[in-house]
C-alpha positions as CSV (number, residue, x, y, z in Angstrom):
1,M,0.0,0.1,0.1
2,S,1.1,3.6,-0.5
3,V,1.7,5.8,2.4
4,R,-1.2,7.9,1.4
5,A,-3.6,4.9,1.4
6,I,-2.3,3.7,4.9
7,A,-2.6,7.4,6.2
8,D,-6.2,7.8,4.8
9,G,-7.1,4.4,6.3
10,L,-5.8,5.2,9.7
11,G,-6.9,8.8,9.9
12,M,-3.3,9.9,10.2
13,T,-1.0,12.3,8.3
14,E,1.4,10.9,5.8
15,S,4.3,12.3,7.7
16,A,3.3,10.4,10.9
17,V,2.7,7.2,8.9
18,S,6.1,7.4,7.1
19,H,7.8,7.9,10.5
20,Q,6.3,4.7,11.9
21,L,6.9,2.7,8.6
22,R,10.7,3.7,8.7
23,G,10.9,2.1,12.2
24,L,8.9,-1.0,11.0
25,R,11.3,-1.2,7.9
26,Q,14.5,-1.1,10.2
27,M,13.0,-4.0,12.2
28,H,12.4,-5.9,9.0
29,L,8.7,-6.1,9.6
30,V,7.7,-4.4,6.3
31,R,9.4,-3.8,3.0
32,A,9.4,-0.9,0.8
33,R,9.2,-0.4,-3.1
34,K,9.7,2.7,-4.8
35,A,7.7,3.7,-8.0
36,G,8.8,7.2,-9.0
37,R,8.2,9.4,-6.0
38,Q,5.8,7.0,-4.3
39,V,6.8,4.4,-1.8
40,F,4.6,1.3,-1.4
41,Y,4.9,-0.9,1.8
42,A,4.0,-4.5,2.5
43,L,4.5,-6.9,5.3
44,D,8.0,-8.4,5.0
45,D,7.2,-12.1,4.9
46,D,4.4,-14.7,5.5
47,H,5.7,-15.0,9.1
48,V,4.9,-11.4,9.8
49,S,1.7,-11.6,8.0
50,R,0.5,-14.6,10.1
51,L,1.5,-12.8,13.4
52,F,-0.4,-9.7,12.3
53,T,-3.5,-11.8,11.3
54,L,-3.5,-13.6,14.7
55,G,-3.0,-10.4,16.6
56,L,-5.9,-8.7,14.7
57,D,-8.1,-11.7,15.3
58,H,-7.3,-11.5,19.0
59,V,-8.2,-7.9,19.2
60,Q,-11.5,-8.4,17.3
61,H,-12.6,-11.4,19.3
62,G,-11.2,-10.4,22.7
């Protein structure tokens, strides 16, 4: 997803989202791909994706 799409979905500024994504990228939890001036982010691998899904399920059903 693009930083703008993430920011819109979370109701945050693009600057705040970029700051958080930078930290997640340094921890190898997300990966970045540039397309021109835009940067797109995705969860880094299947393990991270499964952990995210489990955490989200826990919050929604907790």
